[in-house]
MOPAC internal coordinates of N, CA, C and O (Angstrom, degrees):
PM7 1SCF
backbone

  N    0.0000 0     0.00 0     0.00 0    0    0    0
  C    1.4640 1     0.00 0     0.00 0    1    0    0
  C    1.5281 1   104.60 1     0.00 0    2    1    0
  O    1.2310 1   122.38 1   -46.62 1    3    2    1
  N    1.3611 1   113.05 1   133.38 1    3    2    1
  C    1.5208 1   118.59 1  -179.85 1    5    3    2
  C    1.5229 1   105.27 1  -123.01 1    6    5    3
  O    1.2310 1   122.06 1   -44.63 1    7    6    5
  N    1.3389 1   113.66 1   135.37 1    7    6    5
  C    1.4522 1   123.02 1   173.93 1    9    7    6
  C    1.4980 1   105.35 1   -98.96 1   10    9    7
  O    1.2310 1   118.55 1   -59.52 1   11   10    9
  N    1.2591 1   120.37 1   120.48 1   11   10    9
  C    1.4732 1   128.82 1  -175.18 1   13   11   10
  C    1.5515 1   113.08 1  -123.26 1   14   13   11
  O    1.2310 1   121.02 1   -40.77 1   15   14   13
  N    1.2796 1   115.65 1   139.23 1   15   14   13
  C    1.4816 1   121.63 1   177.01 1   17   15   14
  C    1.5496 1   104.52 1  -102.72 1   18   17   15
  O    1.2310 1   122.58 1   -68.89 1   19   18   17
  N    1.2995 1   112.67 1   111.11 1   19   18   17
  C    1.5356 1   120.05 1   176.62 1   21   19   18
  C    1.5568 1   104.49 1   -82.60 1   22   21   19
  O    1.2310 1   121.42 1   -52.67 1   23   22   21
  N    1.2432 1   114.88 1   127.33 1   23   22   21
  C    1.5291 1   115.09 1  -177.82 1   25   23   22
  C    1.5424 1   106.91 1   -87.37 1   26   25   23
  O    1.2310 1   119.91 1     0.03 1   27   26   25
  N    1.4129 1   117.78 1  -179.97 1   27   26   25
  C    1.3756 1   125.85 1  -179.80 1   29   27   26
  C    1.5174 1   110.65 1   -66.98 1   30   29   27
  O    1.2310 1   118.16 1   160.81 1   31   30   29
  N    1.3063 1   121.11 1   -19.19 1   31   30   29
  C    1.4041 1   122.30 1  -174.96 1   33   31   30
  C    1.6522 1   107.87 1  -101.39 1   34   33   31
  O    1.2310 1   120.99 1  -176.76 1   35   34   33
  N    1.3232 1   115.70 1     3.24 1   35   34   33
  C    1.4971 1   119.44 1   176.61 1   37   35   34
  C    1.4678 1   116.18 1    93.02 1   38   37   35
  O    1.2310 1   119.60 1   173.25 1   39   38   37
  N    1.3566 1   118.36 1    -6.75 1   39   38   37
  C    1.3730 1   121.65 1   178.08 1   41   39   38
  C    1.5585 1   113.75 1   -89.39 1   42   41   39
  O    1.2310 1   120.08 1   -26.42 1   43   42   41
  N    1.3724 1   117.46 1   153.58 1   43   42   41
  C    1.3907 1   120.58 1  -177.45 1   45   43   42
  C    1.6340 1   104.23 1   -81.14 1   46   45   43
  O    1.2310 1   123.94 1   -63.41 1   47   46   45
  N    1.2364 1   110.05 1   116.59 1   47   46   45
  C    1.5786 1   123.12 1  -176.03 1   49   47   46
  C    1.5195 1   110.14 1   -76.86 1   50   49   47
  O    1.2310 1   122.55 1   136.34 1   51   50   49
  N    1.3754 1   112.73 1   -43.66 1   51   50   49
  C    1.4865 1   122.69 1  -171.51 1   53   51   50
  C    1.5223 1   106.43 1  -150.09 1   54   53   51
  O    1.2310 1   121.23 1   -30.26 1   55   54   53
  N    1.3503 1   115.26 1   149.74 1   55   54   53
  C    1.4170 1   118.86 1   175.94 1   57   55   54
  C    1.4951 1   109.97 1  -147.55 1   58   57   55
  O    1.2310 1   119.27 1   -42.24 1   59   58   57
  N    1.2707 1   118.99 1   137.76 1   59   58   57
  C    1.5103 1   123.90 1  -179.74 1   61   59   58
  C    1.5596 1   108.85 1  -135.27 1   62   61   59
  O    1.2310 1   122.01 1   -30.89 1   63   62   61
  N    1.3209 1   113.76 1   149.11 1   63   62   61
  C    1.4623 1   120.00 1   179.22 1   65   63   62
  C    1.5563 1   104.40 1   -77.98 1   66   65   63
  O    1.2310 1   119.03 1   -52.99 1   67   66   65
  N    1.2043 1   119.45 1   127.01 1   67   66   65
  C    1.4368 1   126.32 1  -179.00 1   69   67   66
  C    1.6137 1   107.13 1   -98.16 1   70   69   67
  O    1.2310 1   121.61 1   128.92 1   71   70   69
  N    1.3918 1   114.52 1   -51.08 1   71   70   69
  C    1.4557 1   120.48 1   176.87 1   73   71   70
  C    1.5032 1   102.50 1  -127.98 1   74   73   71
  O    1.2310 1   121.81 1   -50.20 1   75   74   73
  N    1.4873 1   114.13 1   129.80 1   75   74   73
  C    1.4299 1   121.36 1  -170.95 1   77   75   74
  C    1.5202 1   107.66 1   -95.56 1   78   77   75
  O    1.2310 1   124.43 1   -27.53 1   79   78   77
  N    1.3902 1   109.10 1   152.47 1   79   78   77
  C    1.4644 1   119.55 1   164.77 1   81   79   78
  C    1.5508 1   103.57 1  -129.88 1   82   81   79
  O    1.2310 1   120.23 1   -72.94 1   83   82   81
  N    1.2973 1   117.17 1   107.06 1   83   82   81
  C    1.5169 1   118.72 1  -171.57 1   85   83   82
  C    1.5117 1   108.60 1   -54.49 1   86   85   83
  O    1.2310 1   123.48 1   -47.09 1   87   86   85
  N    1.3800 1   110.93 1   132.91 1   87   86   85
  C    1.5119 1   118.65 1   179.56 1   89   87   86
  C    1.4710 1   114.27 1    93.95 1   90   89   87
  O    1.2310 1   119.91 1   159.15 1   91   90   89
  N    1.3616 1   117.78 1   -20.85 1   91   90   89
  C    1.4442 1   116.56 1  -173.32 1   93   91   90
  C    1.5450 1   108.64 1  -119.54 1   94   93   91
  O    1.2310 1   118.39 1  -172.61 1   95   94   93
  N    1.2138 1   120.68 1     7.39 1   95   94   93
  C    1.5238 1   123.94 1   175.99 1   97   95   94
  C    1.5162 1   115.58 1   -55.74 1   98   97   95
  O    1.2310 1   123.82 1   131.34 1   99   98   97
  N    1.3556 1   110.28 1   -48.66 1   99   98   97
  C    1.5761 1   115.44 1  -177.54 1  101   99   98
  C    1.4990 1   108.04 1   -66.38 1  102  101   99
  O    1.2310 1   117.93 1   140.96 1  103  102  101
  N    1.3080 1   121.55 1   -39.04 1  103  102  101
  C    1.4323 1   123.65 1  -175.70 1  105  103  102
  C    1.5654 1   106.97 1   -65.22 1  106  105  103
  O    1.2310 1   121.52 1   135.34 1  107  106  105
  N    1.3175 1   114.71 1   -44.66 1  107  106  105
  C    1.4180 1   121.70 1  -176.03 1  109  107  106
  C    1.5125 1   111.18 1   -64.37 1  110  109  107
  O    1.2310 1   120.49 1   142.11 1  111  110  109
  N    1.3563 1   116.67 1   -37.89 1  111  110  109
  C    1.5052 1   120.67 1   179.08 1  113  111  110
  C    1.5503 1   108.55 1   -72.75 1  114  113  111
  O    1.2310 1   120.38 1   142.43 1  115  114  113
  N    1.2650 1   116.88 1   -37.57 1  115  114  113
  C    1.5218 1   121.75 1  -178.74 1  117  115  114
  C    1.5863 1   106.63 1   -64.30 1  118  117  115
  O    1.2310 1   120.40 1   138.62 1  119  118  117
  N    1.3097 1   116.85 1   -41.38 1  119  118  117
  C    1.4850 1   118.88 1  -176.50 1  121  119  118
  C    1.5571 1   107.57 1   -71.03 1  122  121  119
  O    1.2310 1   120.61 1   139.27 1  123  122  121
  N    1.3701 1   116.43 1   -40.73 1  123  122  121
  C    1.4549 1   118.22 1  -177.01 1  125  123  122
  C    1.5197 1   112.12 1   -67.57 1  126  125  123
  O    1.2310 1   118.97 1   148.93 1  127  126  125
  N    1.3016 1   119.57 1   -31.07 1  127  126  125
  C    1.4483 1   125.08 1  -177.18 1  129  127  126
  C    1.5694 1   112.12 1   -71.18 1  130  129  127
  O    1.2310 1   122.03 1   159.33 1  131  130  129
  N    1.4253 1   113.72 1   -20.67 1  131  130  129
  C    1.4032 1   117.97 1  -177.69 1  133  131  130
  C    1.5918 1   112.17 1   -90.39 1  134  133  131
  O    1.2310 1   121.24 1   173.26 1  135  134  133
  N    1.3183 1   115.23 1    -6.74 1  135  134  133
  C    1.4373 1   118.53 1  -177.59 1  137  135  134
  C    1.5923 1   111.01 1   -69.75 1  138  137  135
  O    1.2310 1   121.26 1   -18.31 1  139  138  137
  N    1.2766 1   115.19 1   161.69 1  139  138  137
  C    1.3977 1   123.69 1   171.16 1  141  139  138
  C    1.4680 1   112.80 1  -132.80 1  142  141  139
  O    1.2310 1   121.25 1   -52.49 1  143  142  141
  N    1.3504 1   115.21 1   127.51 1  143  142  141
  C    1.4373 1   121.58 1  -171.99 1  145  143  142
  C    1.5033 1   112.26 1  -107.68 1  146  145  143
  O    1.2310 1   120.14 1   -26.01 1  147  146  145
  N    1.3355 1   117.33 1   153.99 1  147  146  145
  C    1.4380 1   119.97 1   167.12 1  149  147  146
  C    1.4844 1   107.69 1   -76.65 1  150  149  147
  O    1.2310 1   118.93 1   -59.72 1  151  150  149
  N    1.2768 1   119.65 1   120.28 1  151  150  149
  C    1.4552 1   122.19 1  -173.58 1  153  151  150
  C    1.5161 1   112.29 1   -59.59 1  154  153  151
  O    1.2310 1   122.61 1   -38.73 1  155  154  153
  N    1.3509 1   112.61 1   141.27 1  155  154  153
  C    1.4523 1   116.97 1   179.17 1  157  155  154
  C    1.5786 1   112.11 1   -78.49 1  158  157  155
  O    1.2310 1   118.94 1   -26.86 1  159  158  157
  N    1.3238 1   119.62 1   153.14 1  159  158  157
  C    1.3916 1   119.45 1   174.23 1  161  159  158
  C    1.5175 1   110.62 1  -121.33 1  162  161  159
  O    1.2310 1   121.80 1   -19.81 1  163  162  161
  N    1.3279 1   114.16 1   160.19 1  163  162  161
  C    1.4201 1   120.16 1   174.72 1  165  163  162
  C    1.5614 1   106.96 1  -146.52 1  166  165  163
  O    1.2310 1   120.29 1   -62.75 1  167  166  165
  N    1.2980 1   117.04 1   117.25 1  167  166  165
  C    1.4915 1   119.04 1  -177.34 1  169  167  166
  C    1.5103 1   110.17 1    54.14 1  170  169  167
  O    1.2310 1   121.14 1  -135.00 1  171  170  169
  N    1.3071 1   115.42 1    45.00 1  171  170  169
  C    1.4420 1   122.30 1   176.47 1  173  171  170
  C    1.5016 1   118.61 1    75.42 1  174  173  171
  O    1.2310 1   119.09 1  -179.13 1  175  174  173
  N    1.3121 1   119.35 1     0.87 1  175  174  173
  C    1.4799 1   125.04 1  -175.67 1  177  175  174
  C    1.5084 1   108.65 1  -113.36 1  178  177  175
  O    1.2310 1   119.37 1   -42.37 1  179  178  177
  N    1.2907 1   118.81 1   137.63 1  179  178  177
  C    1.4465 1   126.38 1   176.51 1  181  179  178
  C    1.6205 1   109.91 1   -63.83 1  182  181  179
  O    1.2310 1   121.90 1   -44.81 1  183  182  181
  N    1.2868 1   113.97 1   135.19 1  183  182  181
  C    1.4908 1   116.67 1  -178.38 1  185  183  182
  C    1.4578 1   108.83 1  -132.46 1  186  185  183
  O    1.2310 1   120.17 1   -18.85 1  187  186  185
  N    1.3137 1   117.28 1   161.15 1  187  186  185
  C    1.4942 1   121.42 1   171.39 1  189  187  186
  C    1.5877 1   102.68 1   -92.11 1  190  189  187
  O    1.2310 1   122.54 1   -30.26 1  191  190  189
  N    1.3217 1   112.74 1   149.74 1  191  190  189
  C    1.4144 1   115.30 1  -177.10 1  193  191  190
  C    1.6381 1   109.00 1  -152.16 1  194  193  191
  O    1.2310 1   121.62 1   -41.15 1  195  194  193
  N    1.3308 1   114.50 1   138.85 1  195  194  193
  C    1.4311 1   118.70 1   177.29 1  197  195  194
  C    1.5559 1   111.14 1   -85.99 1  198  197  195
  O    1.2310 1   120.94 1   -41.60 1  199  198  197
  N    1.3246 1   115.80 1   138.40 1  199  198  197
  C    1.5054 1   124.59 1  -179.24 1  201  199  198
  C    1.4568 1   110.93 1  -143.69 1  202  201  199
  O    1.2310 1   123.38 1   -29.42 1  203  202  201
  N    1.3142 1   111.13 1   150.58 1  203  202  201
  C    1.4806 1   118.46 1  -177.54 1  205  203  202
  C    1.4347 1   107.09 1  -100.21 1  206  205  203
  O    1.2310 1   120.43 1   -47.75 1  207  206  205
  N    1.3747 1   116.79 1   132.25 1  207  206  205
  C    1.4240 1   129.02 1  -175.67 1  209  207  206
  C    1.5707 1   110.25 1  -114.29 1  210  209  207
  O    1.2310 1   119.02 1   -65.29 1  211  210  209
  N    1.3606 1   119.48 1   114.71 1  211  210  209
  C    1.4361 1   115.35 1   172.60 1  213  211  210
  C    1.6038 1   110.41 1   -82.42 1  214  213  211
  O    1.2310 1   121.04 1   -55.94 1  215  214  213
  N    1.2719 1   115.61 1   124.06 1  215  214  213
  C    1.4639 1   119.51 1   175.66 1  217  215  214
  C    1.4934 1   109.66 1  -100.63 1  218  217  215
  O    1.2310 1   119.67 1   -54.15 1  219  218  217
  N    1.3823 1   118.24 1   125.85 1  219  218  217
  C    1.4851 1   120.74 1   178.65 1  221  219  218
  C    1.4803 1   108.03 1  -110.08 1  222  221  219
  O    1.2310 1   119.85 1   -47.93 1  223  222  221
  N    1.1955 1   117.89 1   132.07 1  223  222  221
  C    1.4965 1   126.11 1   172.27 1  225  223  222
  C    1.5763 1   111.64 1  -105.83 1  226  225  223
  O    1.2310 1   121.49 1   -45.26 1  227  226  225
  N    1.2773 1   114.76 1   134.74 1  227  226  225
  C    1.4838 1   118.59 1   176.45 1  229  227  226
  C    1.5457 1   111.28 1  -142.81 1  230  229  227
  O    1.2310 1   122.19 1   -27.48 1  231  230  229
  N    1.2585 1   113.40 1   152.52 1  231  230  229
  C    1.4606 1   119.82 1   177.11 1  233  231  230
  C    1.5388 1   108.46 1   -92.99 1  234  233  231
  O    1.2310 1   121.48 1   -39.25 1  235  234  233
  N    1.3811 1   114.78 1   140.75 1  235  234  233
  C    1.4695 1   114.39 1  -176.39 1  237  235  234
  C    1.5645 1   109.01 1   -75.01 1  238  237  235
  O    1.2310 1   120.10 1   180.00 1  239  238  237

């Protein structure tokens, strides 16, 4: 689980590991930092917001 701060421009401004999987934390953070969000709004203004992102790994 990654906690990410989506900025007003939709980019991930900050990301932290919330629940760890040993050996996969760096890959999860790298993936989360590449995401693009639809910016959140409050009273008609764009705001930055923290969200939790579940990252699932699987083998092909």
